[in-house]
C-alpha positions in Angstrom: 110.7 -24.4 90.0 109.4 -20.9 90.7 106.4 -22.4 92.4 108.5 -24.6 94.6 110.6 -21.6 95.7 107.5 -19.6 96.6 106.2 -22.5 98.6 109.5 -22.9 100.5 109.7 -19.2 101.3 106.1 -19.2 102.7 107.0 -22.3 104.8 110.1 -20.6 106.3 108.0 -17.5 107.1 105.4 -19.6 108.8 107.9 -21.4 111.0 110.2 -18.4 111.6 109.2 -18.0 115.2 110.5 -21.6 115.8 114.0 -20.6 114.7 113.9 -17.2 116.4 116.6 -16.6 119.0 115.3 -17.0 122.6 115.0 -13.8 124.7 117.6 -13.3 127.4 116.3 -13.5 131.0 115.6 -10.1 132.5 116.6 -8.8 135.9 118.7 -11.7 137.1 120.4 -9.1 139.3 119.5 -5.4 139.4 123.1 -4.0 139.0 126.6 -5.1 138.1 127.5 -5.3 141.9 125.7 -7.6 144.3 127.4 -6.3 147.5 131.1 -6.9 147.6 131.3 -8.8 144.4 130.3 -8.5 140.8 127.2 -10.0 139.2 126.6 -11.2 135.6 124.9 -7.9 134.9 126.7 -5.1 133.0 125.7 -1.6 131.7 124.1 -1.8 128.3 125.9 -0.3 125.3 126.5 3.4 125.7 125.4 3.3 129.4 127.5 4.8 132.1 127.3 3.3 135.6 128.6 5.2 138.7 129.2 3.3 141.9 129.7 5.0 145.3 130.7 2.4 147.9 131.3 3.2 151.6 132.3 1.0 154.6 132.3 2.3 158.2 134.6 0.9 160.8 133.9 -2.2 162.9 130.7 -2.2 164.9 131.6 -1.6 168.6 129.3 0.4 170.8 127.3 3.6 171.2 130.5 5.6 171.9 131.5 5.5 168.2 127.9 5.2 167.0 128.5 1.5 166.1 131.3 2.3 163.7 129.9 5.4 162.1 132.4 7.7 164.0 135.3 5.4 163.2 137.7 5.2 160.3 135.9 4.6 157.0 136.8 3.3 153.6 135.2 4.5 150.3 135.4 3.9 146.6 134.1 5.8 143.6 134.0 4.0 140.2 132.7 4.5 136.7 131.9 1.6 134.3 130.9 2.0 130.7 129.0 -0.4 128.4 131.2 -0.7 125.3 128.6 -3.2 123.9 125.7 -5.0 125.6 128.1 -7.7 126.6 131.4 -5.8 127.3 132.0 -3.4 130.1 135.2 -1.5 131.2 135.8 1.0 133.9 138.0 2.7 136.5 137.7 3.2 140.3 139.7 4.7 143.2 139.6 3.6 146.8 140.7 5.3 150.1 142.4 2.2 151.7 145.9 1.8 150.3 145.1 4.5 147.7 144.1 1.7 145.3 143.4 2.6 141.6 141.5 -0.2 139.8 141.0 -0.9 136.1 138.2 -3.4 135.6 136.3 -5.1 132.8 133.6 -7.7 132.3 132.4 -9.9 129.4 129.0 -11.7 129.3 129.8 -15.1 127.8 126.4 -16.7 128.1 123.0 -15.3 129.0 120.2 -17.3 130.5 117.1 -17.4 128.3 113.4 -17.2 129.1 112.7 -20.6 127.6 115.6 -22.2 129.5 117.4 -23.3 126.3 120.3 -21.6 128.1 119.8 -22.4 131.8 122.5 -20.1 133.2 124.3 -16.9 132.7 128.1 -16.8 132.7 130.3 -13.7 132.8 134.0 -13.1 133.2 135.2 -10.3 135.4 138.8 -9.1 135.9 140.7 -6.2 137.3 144.2 -4.8 137.5 144.9 -2.7 140.7 147.7 -0.3 141.4 148.6 0.4 145.1 149.6 4.1 145.1 151.1 4.3 148.6 154.6 5.5 149.2 157.6 3.4 147.9 158.6 2.2 151.4 155.3 0.4 151.7 156.6 -2.5 149.5 159.5 -3.7 151.5 163.2 -2.6 151.6 163.4 0.6 149.5 166.6 -0.7 147.7 164.5 -3.6 146.3 161.6 -1.5 145.3 160.2 -1.8 141.7 157.1 -0.1 140.3 155.7 -3.5 139.4 155.5 -4.4 143.1 152.4 -2.2 143.2 150.3 -4.4 140.9 147.7 -7.0 141.8 145.2 -8.9 139.7 141.8 -10.5 140.2 139.9 -12.8 137.8 136.5 -14.4 138.3 134.0 -16.5 136.4 130.5 -15.8 137.6 127.8 -18.4 137.1 124.2 -17.2 137.8 120.7 -18.4 137.5 117.3 -16.8 138.0 115.1 -19.6 139.4 111.9 -17.6 139.5 110.6 -14.1 139.8 112.0 -13.8 143.3 115.2 -15.8 143.6 118.5 -15.5 141.9 121.8 -17.2 142.9 125.4 -17.0 141.7 128.7 -18.8 142.4 132.1 -17.5 141.3 135.4 -19.2 141.5 138.2 -16.6 141.6 141.9 -16.2 141.3 144.0 -13.6 143.2 147.6 -12.6 142.3 149.8 -10.1 144.1 153.2 -9.2 142.6 154.4 -8.6 146.2 153.0 -9.7 149.5 154.0 -9.1 153.2 156.5 -11.4 154.8 157.2 -11.8 158.5 160.1 -13.0 160.7 159.2 -15.5 163.3 161.1 -17.7 165.8 163.4 -14.8 166.7 164.1 -14.2 163.0 165.1 -17.8 162.2 162.1 -18.3 159.9 160.4 -16.2 157.2 156.7 -16.7 156.5 154.2 -14.8 154.4 151.1 -14.8 152.2 151.0 -16.6 148.9 151.3 -14.5 145.8 148.8 -16.7 143.9 145.5 -17.7 145.6 142.1 -19.2 144.7 138.9 -18.1 146.3 135.1 -18.8 146.0 132.2 -16.5 146.2 128.5 -17.5 146.7 125.7 -14.9 146.6 122.0 -14.5 146.2 119.1 -12.1 145.9 115.5 -12.6 147.0 112.9 -10.1 146.0 110.5 -9.3 148.8 108.3 -7.0 146.7 108.7 -4.8 143.6 112.3 -3.4 143.5 113.0 -4.5 147.1 115.2 -7.5 147.8 117.2 -9.3 150.6 120.8 -9.8 149.4 123.4 -12.2 150.8 127.1 -13.1 150.1 129.7 -15.6 151.5 133.3 -15.5 150.4 136.0 -18.0 151.3 139.7 -18.0 150.4 140.6 -21.7 149.5 144.4 -21.4 149.3 146.0 -22.2 152.7 148.5 -19.7 154.0 151.0 -22.1 155.6 153.2 -20.8 158.4 151.0 -17.9 159.3 149.5 -17.8 162.8 145.8 -18.2 163.2 145.3 -14.5 164.0 147.1 -13.5 160.7 145.3 -16.0 158.4 142.6 -14.5 156.1 139.1 -14.7 157.4 136.0 -15.6 155.4 133.3 -13.0 154.7 129.6 -13.0 155.4 127.5 -10.1 154.1 123.7 -9.6 154.4 121.6 -6.6 153.5 118.7 -5.0 151.8 118.5 -3.5 148.3 116.1 -0.9 146.9 116.2 -0.4 143.1 114.7 1.8 140.4 115.2 1.7 136.6 118.2 4.1 137.0 119.4 3.8 140.6 120.0 1.1 143.3 120.7 1.6 147.0 122.1 -1.2 149.1 122.5 -1.1 152.9 124.2 -4.1 154.6 126.4 -5.5 157.4 129.7 -7.1 156.2 132.9 -8.4 157.6 134.9 -7.2 154.5 136.2 -3.6 154.7 138.6 -3.2 151.7 136.0 -3.2 148.9 138.6 -4.3 146.2 138.2 -8.1 145.8 141.8 -9.3 146.0 142.5 -7.3 149.2 139.2 -8.5 150.8 140.0 -12.2 150.0 143.6 -12.2 151.1 143.9 -9.7 153.9 140.5 -9.7 155.7 141.0 -10.0 159.5 137.4 -9.4 160.5 136.1 -12.8 161.7 132.3 -12.9 161.5 132.2 -15.9 163.9 133.5 -13.5 166.5 130.8 -11.0 165.7 133.1 -8.6 163.8 130.9 -6.8 161.3 130.7 -3.3 159.9 128.0 -1.3 158.2 128.2 -0.3 154.6 126.2 1.0 151.7 126.5 1.1 147.9 124.8 3.6 145.6 124.7 2.7 141.9 123.4 5.2 139.4 123.0 4.5 135.7 123.0 7.2 132.9 
């Protein structure tokens, strides 16, 4: 019996590599933010990630230095790796004085041997609009909960080779209160939907070590019936260039989104890229 146990133990040791857990795929995306949207990446346990995001005004002409002299939006955020799979953080934005609490959970991770062919992460946020009370309709009807909005997203990504990574992310957007408008001389009330569904597609192509071309497209799928064409949300196209190091990443791009916060971008964007309405922006991500 003892001889059999020894033989079994040696056999298990011999074949241990066969049963070893496959290694997660490295560098699917450099940082937790692609451009306007999240990626499947998160700060590792104990790591702090700081994001500085800036959007200039719409590109016009040399008089405003192609948007640099115009009104700008910015956001500063911190994200902390609670575990290697769980991240939580807080950010603040200039437009609408938005305060966002965000979190992410890595559900699945692509492996080097393709036993798991994709990575899957869940991202969510809760945002508080800190503008004055009269920004939310008649002051007599105001409630603090009117300030809240929510965004949820499942991000599916795959690294196809050493150069190309792609992701797709179905998203839900919910606002406790949305703008309504009187039309037909006040006979009809129309407005945005409180609950909406959107879709994000993005990619990254490495041109050389730590340099990459980055691209995003975002489309709100829920129709806003009753709104005129000039009020309906416009899709987003963003393209840019990324330079990364082990602790920092710098992204410079042109985008038709200006609000930075996802739910505001999806529902309220009025910059139509088909009409050439773009603005310059940059993201700086630092990891500690």
